[in-house]
N, C-alpha and C positions, 0 to 999 in steps of 0.2 A: 580525482581520477579513479575510475573503476577498473577492476580486472576485466580482461576480455570476455571471460565466461559469464560474469555478472551482466555485462552489456547484452550478451545473447539471451540470457534468462529474462532480463527486463523487456527485450524486444518481443520474445515469445509471449510473456505474460500480458504485455500491453496489447498485442495482436489478439490474444484470446479474449481479453476484456472488450476489445473493439467489436469483435464478432458478437459477443453477448449483447452489447449495447445496440447493435444493428438489429438483432433478433427481437429485442424488446422495443422496437420501433423508435429508438433514439438514434436515428441515422446520422445526424450532425455530429453527435458525440463520438460515434463509431468512426466516422471519417477522420475527425481530428485525432483520435487515438491511433489510427493507422499511420498518419503522418508522424506522430510521436514515435511509433515503433520503427519507422523508416529512419528516423534520426539516430536511434540506438544502433541500427544495423550499419548506418554510415560511420558512426563513431567506432564500431567494431573494426572496420577496415581502415579508417583514417583516425589515428589517435589524436585526441584533442591537444595534448601537451606538445606533441611533435608539430602539429599545425601552428600552434601559438609560437613555438620556438623558431619555426621558419619565418614567421612574421617579424619576430624580434630581430632575427639575423638580417633580414632585409632592411631593417631600420638601423643596422650597424650597432645594435645594443647587445654587445657580447656578454656583459654580466647578466643581463636579463635572460638571454638565451640559455646560459649555463644554469641559472637558477631554475628555469622551467625544466631543463633536462634532468636536473638533480631531483626533481619531484617524482620522477619515475624510479621507484625504489628497486623493483625486481624486473628488469626489462624482459628476461626470458619468459616469465609467467604472465606479465601484463600486456605484452605486445605480440602481434603476429610476426611471421618471419620477415616480411618486407618492412614492417615497422621497426624491427630490430636492426635491419640494414640501415634505415634512415637515422635511427638513434645513434648507431656507431659512426655514421657519416658526419652527423652534426657534432658528436663528441670529438671526432678527429679534427674537425675544423677548429673547435674551441681549444683543443690541447696543442695543436700544431704550432702555436706561437711560443709555447713554453717548453714542451717536452716532445722531441721528435720521435723517440722510441715508442712512447705511448700512442702518438698520433699514427705512426706506421701500423701498429697493432689494430687500432680502431678502423683505419681505412681498409686494411686487409680483411677484417671481419665484415665490414660493410659490403665489400665486393663479393665475398663468399656467401653472405646471406642474400644478396641480390638487391639491386636498386631498380625500380621500375622504369625510370627514364634514362635514355642513353646519355643525355647531357650530364646527369648526376654521376653516372658511371665514369664518364670521361673526366669529370672534375676530380673524382676520387683517384683515378689512375694518374692524372696530371700531378696531384699532390704527392702520390707515392713516387712518381718519377723524380720530383724535386727532392724528396727525402733520400732516395737512393743515390742521387747525384751528389748530395752533400756528404753522404757516407762513402763516397768514392767507389760506388758500384755503377760504373758508366754503362756497361752493356745492359744491365737490368733497367737502368733509367731510359736508355734509348728504346728498348722494347716497350716499356710502359708508355713512353711518349708517342710512339707509333700507334699503339692501341687507342690512346686517348684521341689522337688525330682522326682515326677511322670512326670512332664513336661520335665525334663532334660534327654531325651532319649539317647543322645549321650555322656552323662556324662562329659559335658564340665564344669559344675559347681560343680562336685563331691567334689573337695577339699574345696571349700568355704562352701558347705553344711556340710561337715564333721567338719570343724572348728567351724561352728555355733552350731552344736549339742554338741561339746565338751564344748564350752563356756556355753551353757545352762545347761549342766550337772554340771559344776563347780559352777554355780550360785545356783543350787538347793541343793547342798551338805550343810549339817549343819556345822557351824563353830565348830571346835574342839579346846578345850583349854587343853593344856598339863601343867603338873606341880602339879597335885594333890591338888589344892586349896591352896597352900602355897602363902603367900603374900610376896612381895619383901620387903626386909629390916627388916623382922621379926626376932625374936630371933632364934638363932640356938643352938642346943644342942651339 
């Protein structure tokens, strides 16, 4: 994995050499080098490790996803702002199974850095709502759940949102005790 600035340098250098090749009447080589420069520009905006991590996550390979994310040593210098958002989003998903405090931090960072797709933003807010609910911050959880529902325009998360609302309703119901106050083992008439 290359630093984002190295990718830009390689794109500019390849493009300059492509122009030189075209001027020297090697048009085929020049066109091929232009396509190579476009690949470097694409990888500047879409980090290869994050793309591979999404593929691993889609296959439910959590250790593989975590291994790929750990290959990004310094995310602040190696990634653009949106890529840092997706890096934190993926890290939050990985960590949410074991450490909710760290997952909350990752999801909040992902939201603040920005995620380009509404579906991903809704997923991050839904996860944050679940974390807030387990930490007994019900109002914050309801607010995040409403925001996630607004962002979920294609209703891809409608089942998860519905389940979360049902769990919140169950938790807010008062405990009912049946039996009319009789104690066990008491005298019967």
